[in-house]
N, C-alpha and C positions, 0 to 999 in steps of 0.2 A: 504493500498499500503506499502512496506517496505521502511524505510528510508535507506538512503545509508551506516550507519554505522552499521546497524541491519542485521543479518544473521538468515535464517528461521532455526527453530530447524530441528534435523535430522527426525522426524517423520512428518515433513510438505512436502510441495509440493518437489518432485513430488509424494510422498509415501502417502499423505492424499488422493490424488484422485484415488487411487487403488479402483477398483470394487472387492470385495472379492470373487465374482464368478469367476474372471480371473485367469486360470491356469496359473503358471510359470513351463514350462518345464524342468527338468534337466537331460540333456543326457550325459550317460556315454558309454563308448565303450573301450575295450580291445581286441586285435587281438588275443591274445593266451591265452586260456583257463590254470590258473595254477592247474587244476586236482583236486582243493579243491572243498569240497560238499558245494552248496551254491553259492553265490557271491565270486569271485575271491579279492585277497588281495588289487589289485589295484582299484577294483570297490568298495570295501568298502571305501577306502580312497577317490575316487573320489565323493563318494555320502555324504561324510562328509564335504569336503571343499566345495563342491556346495550347500549343504543345508547350512552350516554356510553363504556363500555369500549372498544367496537369504534371508535367514532371517533378515541378517544385513542391508537389504536393504529395508525392508518391506515386502518383496513377502512372503506371509505366505501359499497362496494356491499353494501347489509346488506336482509336479507328477514327479517321475523317468520314463525315458525310458532308458532301458538298453539292451546294447548288448554285452555279455560277452563271449569271444572265438571266436568272429566274424571279421572279416578283414575289414579294412575300404575301401579297393579298389573296393568295390561296395556297391551300394545305396540299394541293396536286403537285407536289414537287418531287422528283425522283428520289433525290438524296435524303428529303424529309421523310418520305413514306419508308424508304429502306432504313432509316434510323428507328422509326416508330415500330416497325415490325422487329427488329431485333430487340428492341425494349419489350414489345409485348411477349416474346417467346423467352426472355430472361436472359439473352446473351449480352445486351447492355446492362449495366448496373448504374449508370450514373449518365449524364448528359451537361456538357459545358459549352455553352456560346459567348462569344465575346461581348455581346449585348442582348436584350430581348428582342430588339427589333429585327434579329436575325430570323426568330421564330415568328413572331407577330407580323412583321411586313410594314410596321409603321417606321417612317422617317422623321427626321427633325422637324419638318414642316407640319406633319401629320398631329406631333406631340403639341406643337404650338397652337394649331388649330383646336386641339381639344383642351387648351388651356393648362395642359402637365407641364410644358415648359416656356419660359418667357423669352 
């Protein structure tokens, strides 16, 4: 048991109890493709940020789900649907996104119009 004046190491609970077979989904989305061959610059940057965030927290079994050039106003997105299917089957144990707009399809203008951002 921990004494009140000690703190757990960075790689101890909750990280030490992670099952190495559990997948952490890293979801990236960009509504407008930048016409770059392969992943867009925004997707490349999202992947770097999400990977660093996951690894810094001990989530090493990561899988990217990507929708590049797909509007977030619909949930009918190949990467999103694949991720949801994997969550429902138990393959994915957690989902990390750079921000909620990747999932919801809202952008700063939408949030301003709804009075959420000024």
